[in-house]
ZAZA-393135 format. One record per residue (C-alpha): residue number from 1; residue in three letters; x, z, y. Coordinates in steps of 0.25 Angstrom, whole numbers, plus 5000, padded with zeros to 4 digits. Layout:
N
     k     r     xx     zz     yy
   NUM   ALA      X      Z      Y
...
This chain:
389
     k     r     xx     zz     yy
     1   MET   5691   5344   5471
     2   THR   5693   5358   5460
     3   GLY   5693   5369   5465
     4   THR   5706   5371   5458
     5   ASP   5713   5360   5467
     6   SER   5726   5363   5470
     7   ALA   5731   5371   5484
     8   ASP   5739   5357   5488
     9   GLU   5728   5348   5488
    10   THR   5726   5355   5502
    11   ASP   5737   5346   5506
    12   GLY   5732   5332   5513
    13   ASP   5739   5319   5509
    14   ASP   5751   5324   5518
    15   GLY   5755   5338   5514
    16   ALA   5746   5342   5522
    17   PHE   5737   5355   5522
    18   ASP   5723   5346   5523
    19   PRO   5712   5359   5526
    20   ILE   5696   5350   5519
    21   THR   5707   5351   5507
    22   PHE   5710   5367   5506
    23   LEU   5695   5370   5509
    24   GLU   5687   5360   5500
    25   THR   5696   5367   5489
    26   ALA   5693   5381   5493
    27   VAL   5678   5380   5495
    28   GLN   5681   5378   5476
    29   HIS   5688   5389   5477
    30   PRO   5674   5400   5477
    31   SER   5678   5412   5486
    32   HIS   5664   5420   5486
    33   GLU   5667   5430   5474
    34   ASP   5684   5429   5472
    35   VAL   5692   5423   5483
    36   GLY   5705   5424   5473
    37   SER   5702   5408   5470
    38   MET   5703   5402   5486
    39   ARG   5716   5414   5489
    40   GLU   5724   5407   5478
    41   HIS   5718   5394   5482
    42   LEU   5721   5397   5497
    43   CYS   5734   5405   5493
    44   GLU   5739   5393   5483
    45   THR   5735   5382   5499
    46   LEU   5745   5393   5506
    47   GLU   5756   5391   5493
    48   THR   5755   5377   5492
    49   ARG   5760   5378   5506
    50   GLY   5770   5386   5507
    51   ILE   5761   5397   5512
    52   ASP   5765   5412   5504
    53   PRO   5755   5417   5506
    54   ARG   5751   5431   5503
    55   VAL   5737   5439   5497
    56   ASP   5736   5454   5501
    57   ASP   5731   5467   5495
    58   ALA   5716   5461   5502
    59   GLY   5716   5448   5496
    60   ASN   5720   5441   5510
    61   VAL   5729   5427   5510
    62   LEU   5740   5429   5520
    63   ALA   5750   5419   5524
    64   SER   5758   5414   5535
    65   ARG   5766   5407   5541
    66   GLY   5778   5408   5552
    67   VAL   5786   5421   5556
    68   PRO   5785   5433   5550
    69   GLN   5773   5441   5559
    70   ARG   5782   5449   5567
    71   GLU   5789   5440   5573
    72   ALA   5778   5430   5576
    73   GLU   5777   5425   5591
    74   THR   5760   5423   5586
    75   HIS   5754   5425   5574
    76   VAL   5741   5416   5571
    77   VAL   5731   5422   5560
    78   LEU   5721   5416   5552
    79   ASN   5711   5419   5544
    80   THR   5700   5416   5535
    81   HIS   5694   5421   5523
    82   ILE   5693   5412   5507
    83   ASP   5680   5421   5504
    84   THR   5667   5417   5504
    85   VAL   5652   5421   5503
    86   SER   5645   5420   5488
    87   PRO   5639   5409   5483
    88   HIS   5651   5399   5483
    89   VAL   5646   5384   5487
    90   PRO   5654   5373   5477
    91   TYR   5663   5366   5486
    92   GLU   5658   5350   5492
    93   ARG   5662   5340   5501
    94   ASP   5654   5333   5509
    95   GLU   5658   5322   5515
    96   ASP   5646   5317   5523
    97   ALA   5639   5329   5528
    98   ALA   5629   5332   5536
    99   GLU   5633   5346   5542
   100   ALA   5648   5337   5545
   101   ASP   5641   5326   5553
   102   GLY   5644   5316   5543
   103   GLY   5658   5321   5537
   104   PRO   5663   5331   5527
   105   VAL   5660   5345   5524
   106   VAL   5665   5354   5514
   107   ARG   5654   5361   5507
   108   GLY   5656   5374   5499
   109   ARG   5658   5391   5498
   110   GLY   5667   5394   5510
   111   SER   5669   5380   5515
   112   CYS   5665   5385   5528
   113   ASP   5668   5399   5527
   114   ALA   5679   5401   5527
   115   LYS   5686   5390   5519
   116   GLY   5686   5380   5529
   117   PRO   5691   5388   5540
   118   LEU   5703   5394   5531
   119   ALA   5707   5377   5527
   120   ALA   5708   5376   5541
   121   LEU   5716   5389   5545
   122   LEU   5724   5386   5533
   123   SER   5727   5373   5540
   124   ALA   5733   5379   5552
   125   PHE   5742   5390   5544
   126   PHE   5750   5377   5537
   127   ALA   5750   5369   5551
   128   VAL   5757   5379   5558
   129   GLU   5771   5382   5557
   130   PRO   5773   5394   5565
   131   THR   5789   5398   5571
   132   ASP   5786   5407   5579
   133   GLY   5772   5414   5577
   134   ARG   5765   5416   5563
   135   VAL   5754   5410   5558
   136   THR   5745   5421   5548
   137   LEU   5735   5418   5536
   138   ALA   5726   5428   5533
   139   ILE   5715   5422   5523
   140   THR   5706   5434   5519
   141   PRO   5698   5436   5505
   142   ASP   5685   5445   5510
   143   GLU   5676   5440   5524
   144   GLU   5665   5439   5518
   145   VAL   5663   5451   5512
   146   LEU   5672   5464   5516
   147   SER   5684   5457   5525
   148   THR   5693   5465   5518
   149   GLY   5704   5455   5518
   150   ALA   5703   5454   5532
   151   TYR   5704   5468   5534
   152   ALA   5716   5470   5526
   153   LEU   5723   5459   5536
   154   VAL   5719   5468   5547
   155   SER   5722   5482   5543
   156   SER   5735   5481   5536
   157   ASP   5746   5488   5541
   158   GLU   5752   5474   5539
   159   SER   5743   5464   5544
   160   PRO   5747   5452   5544
   161   THR   5736   5448   5555
   162   ARG   5736   5460   5565
   163   ASP   5743   5454   5574
   164   ALA   5739   5441   5575
   165   ASP   5738   5435   5589
   166   ALA   5726   5427   5584
   167   VAL   5718   5427   5571
   168   ILE   5709   5414   5569
   169   VAL   5697   5417   5557
   170   GLY   5693   5406   5550
   171   GLU   5678   5407   5549
   172   PRO   5667   5394   5554
   173   THR   5667   5393   5567
   174   ASP   5664   5378   5569
   175   LEU   5678   5377   5575
   176   ASP   5674   5387   5586
   177   VAL   5683   5397   5588
   178   CYS   5673   5411   5587
   179   THR   5680   5422   5597
   180   ALA   5672   5433   5593
   181   ALA   5661   5437   5581
   182   LYS   5653   5449   5580
   183   GLY   5656   5462   5571
   184   ARG   5644   5465   5559
   185   PHE   5643   5480   5556
   186   GLN   5636   5485   5544
   187   GLY   5627   5498   5541
   188   THR   5615   5507   5536
   189   ILE   5611   5516   5545
   190   HIS   5605   5527   5537
   191   LEU   5593   5536   5540
   192   THR   5587   5549   5533
   193   GLY   5577   5557   5531
   194   THR   5568   5566   5521
   195   ASN   5557   5561   5512
   196   ALA   5543   5564   5510
   197   HIS   5530   5562   5505
   198   ALA   5525   5549   5516
   199   ALA   5510   5556   5515
   200   GLU   5519   5569   5525
   201   PRO   5529   5560   5532
   202   GLU   5530   5569   5540
   203   THR   5537   5578   5532
   204   GLY   5548   5571   5532
   205   THR   5558   5561   5539
   206   ASN   5556   5547   5539
   207   ALA   5570   5540   5536
   208   VAL   5564   5526   5537
   209   ALA   5554   5530   5551
   210   ALA   5567   5534   5557
   211   LEU   5572   5516   5556
   212   GLU   5562   5516   5569
   213   GLY   5570   5521   5578
   214   VAL   5584   5515   5570
   215   LEU   5576   5500   5571
   216   GLU   5573   5503   5585
   217   ALA   5590   5507   5586
   218   ILE   5595   5495   5582
   219   ARG   5586   5487   5590
   220   THR   5589   5493   5603
   221   PHE   5606   5497   5596
   222   GLY   5610   5485   5607
   223   ASP   5604   5492   5618
   224   ARG   5612   5502   5620
   225   ALA   5620   5507   5631
   226   ASP   5635   5505   5624
   227   ALA   5629   5493   5618
   228   PRO   5642   5481   5614
   229   PRO   5640   5472   5627
   230   ILE   5633   5458   5623
   231   HIS   5647   5451   5620
   232   PRO   5651   5436   5627
   233   GLN   5650   5429   5614
   234   LEU   5643   5437   5603
   235   GLY   5631   5443   5608
   236   ALA   5625   5454   5607
   237   ALA   5627   5463   5595
   238   THR   5617   5464   5585
   239   LEU   5612   5476   5575
   240   THR   5601   5472   5564
   241   PRO   5595   5480   5556
   242   THR   5596   5474   5541
   243   VAL   5592   5484   5528
   244   VAL   5585   5494   5526
   245   GLU   5582   5504   5517
   246   GLY   5574   5517   5516
   247   GLY   5562   5526   5507
   248   ASP   5561   5528   5492
   249   ALA   5546   5528   5491
   250   THR   5534   5524   5497
   251   ASN   5527   5536   5498
   252   GLN   5539   5544   5503
   253   VAL   5544   5547   5517
   254   PRO   5559   5540   5517
   255   ALA   5572   5549   5519
   256   ASP   5581   5538   5518
   257   CYS   5582   5525   5526
   258   ALA   5593   5514   5527
   259   LEU   5595   5502   5537
   260   THR   5608   5493   5538
   261   VAL   5612   5486   5548
   262   ASP   5618   5474   5556
   263   ARG   5628   5476   5568
   264   ARG   5635   5463   5574
   265   SER   5645   5469   5585
   266   VAL   5651   5463   5597
   267   PRO   5664   5468   5602
   268   PRO   5668   5478   5606
   269   GLU   5657   5487   5596
   270   THR   5666   5493   5583
   271   ALA   5659   5494   5572
   272   ALA   5660   5511   5573
   273   GLU   5654   5508   5588
   274   PHE   5641   5503   5584
   275   ARG   5641   5514   5572
   276   ASP   5644   5524   5581
   277   SER   5633   5517   5592
   278   LEU   5620   5513   5581
   279   THR   5623   5529   5575
   280   ALA   5619   5535   5590
   281   ARG   5607   5526   5592
   282   LEU   5601   5527   5579
   283   ARG   5604   5543   5580
   284   ALA   5596   5543   5594
   285   ALA   5586   5533   5587
   286   VAL   5579   5540   5574
   287   PRO   5573   5554   5574
   288   ASP   5583   5566   5574
   289   ASP   5578   5572   5556
   290   VAL   5583   5555   5554
   291   GLY   5598   5555   5549
   292   LEU   5603   5544   5552
   293   GLU   5618   5538   5545
   294   PHE   5625   5523   5551
   295   ARG   5634   5519   5540
   296   PHE   5640   5507   5540
   297   THR   5642   5498   5527
   298   ASP   5655   5501   5520
   299   ARG   5663   5493   5516
   300   PRO   5679   5491   5517
   301   THR   5682   5484   5529
   302   PRO   5678   5487   5543
   303   PHE   5665   5479   5549
   304   LEU   5669   5465   5555
   305   GLU   5666   5469   5571
   306   ALA   5666   5461   5581
   307   TRP   5677   5453   5589
   308   GLU   5682   5444   5600
   309   THR   5692   5437   5602
   310   ASP   5697   5434   5618
   311   PRO   5692   5419   5620
   312   ASP   5705   5416   5628
   313   ALA   5711   5420   5618
   314   ALA   5724   5411   5613
   315   VAL   5718   5407   5600
   316   VAL   5706   5405   5605
   317   ASP   5708   5395   5616
   318   VAL   5719   5387   5605
   319   LEU   5710   5385   5594
   320   ALA   5699   5383   5601
   321   ASP   5703   5371   5609
   322   ALA   5711   5365   5595
   323   ALA   5696   5368   5589
   324   GLY   5689   5361   5600
   325   GLY   5676   5373   5597
   326   ASP   5668   5383   5605
   327   VAL   5676   5397   5606
   328   ARG   5662   5405   5602
   329   PRO   5658   5420   5592
   330   PHE   5659   5418   5579
   331   THR   5644   5421   5572
   332   ALA   5648   5429   5560
   333   ALA   5659   5442   5555
   334   THR   5672   5436   5552
   335   GLU   5687   5444   5551
   336   ALA   5689   5441   5563
   337   SER   5686   5454   5567
   338   TYR   5697   5462   5557
   339   PHE   5707   5451   5567
   340   ALA   5702   5451   5581
   341   ALA   5706   5466   5583
   342   ASP   5723   5462   5581
   343   ALA   5721   5445   5586
   344   PRO   5714   5434   5594
   345   THR   5706   5432   5584
   346   VAL   5695   5419   5580
   347   VAL   5687   5412   5572
   348   PHE   5690   5397   5568
   349   GLY   5685   5387   5559
   350   PRO   5678   5377   5553
   351   GLY   5664   5378   5549
   352   VAL   5651   5383   5552
   353   LEU   5643   5396   5549
   354   ALA   5629   5388   5551
   355   ASP   5626   5374   5555
   356   ASP   5613   5368   5558
   357   GLU   5607   5368   5546
   358   GLY   5612   5385   5544
   359   ALA   5621   5391   5537
   360   VAL   5634   5386   5532
   361   ALA   5644   5398   5530
   362   HIS   5639   5406   5517
   363   ALA   5628   5397   5515
   364   PRO   5627   5386   5501
   365   ARG   5628   5374   5512
   366   GLU   5641   5378   5518
   367   TYR   5651   5368   5522
   368   VAL   5662   5364   5531
   369   ARG   5666   5352   5539
   370   VAL   5678   5346   5536
   371   ASP   5680   5343   5549
   372   ALA   5679   5355   5555
   373   VAL   5689   5361   5545
   374   ARG   5699   5350   5550
   375   GLU   5697   5355   5561
   376   ALA   5698   5368   5559
   377   ALA   5712   5365   5555
   378   ARG   5717   5356   5566
   379   ALA   5710   5365   5576
   380   LEU   5719   5378   5570
   381   GLU   5731   5371   5567
   382   ALA   5733   5369   5582
   383   THR   5729   5383   5584
   384   VAL   5740   5388   5577
   385   ALA   5751   5380   5580
   386   ASP   5746   5382   5596
   387   LEU   5745   5398   5594
   388   LEU   5760   5399   5586
   389   GLU   5767   5390   5597
């Protein structure tokens, strides 16, 4: 098999869409620097089966089946991403893999994150025949970096996803149904003082020394009265100092210091609430003669905030019953954050982020079990059919 296999080779012997054949070809299309080749393969796959896809200005691949959006009694959105992280890892099929208890696996970059989930979502998209409902396939190009595609989807005046009754986001969850995830914010604390000779430190204002109060404020940030409560699924929010910069000369009182922090939030905390609470906490912790400013890292899209879906939502019950997995939170940031504001949203798919041997997704040994992809496809087909009845 080569990376130039035609899209009609995703069909099985009976003419039905074969998710494994699609996946094997998809992994051979590198999409860590440019998703163009993979997007073309996806569009050709849709066209071969009589679907007319649209690529919007943000690079999203959009396709739908069923009645027009405004007439649909039920609207289900299927989403995942086609970009991967660097470096590309070549495709390989292992028929006797220890990771699958002697069964077959597909190895290579994107096999589990997230081309395996994409293959399963495509199976469901092709299998259903909506009469009164609508199913939308919305595949994004930039999930691993800035989520520009997903943000364009939800912020558009004519969003194809905003009126959804359920959104299923494909990620490697080991066939569990994930109904919540922490958010991730990143920003930098800037401290300013006054330079002086280190021989007479009292004549200056030491910005680096002010870090003592800052670090204590970070350590106790979760103890404040207005801290978000421990989430029943996600646990406590975390705040971690990650990168520090300060000082220009070894014999000079430093006038500047910057500390970058990583926030993993839980509902209902928003980015704005976190910024305001942290700034107030820090201002109380540093001397009055030290300047203080907290700034989020610049990015063209909002940070992925914490989200949760009611575990009793129909999409949760139906998919968990079809897949037979657990209902639990997802441990990584995901574009489900954008969709969950408008509709019950779950994260689901074949593959694992890590196994007993270590990292799988984003790792050189990335793989997905063939049986897991087929089982995910079966569960998604049953779920979408049930929701659209």
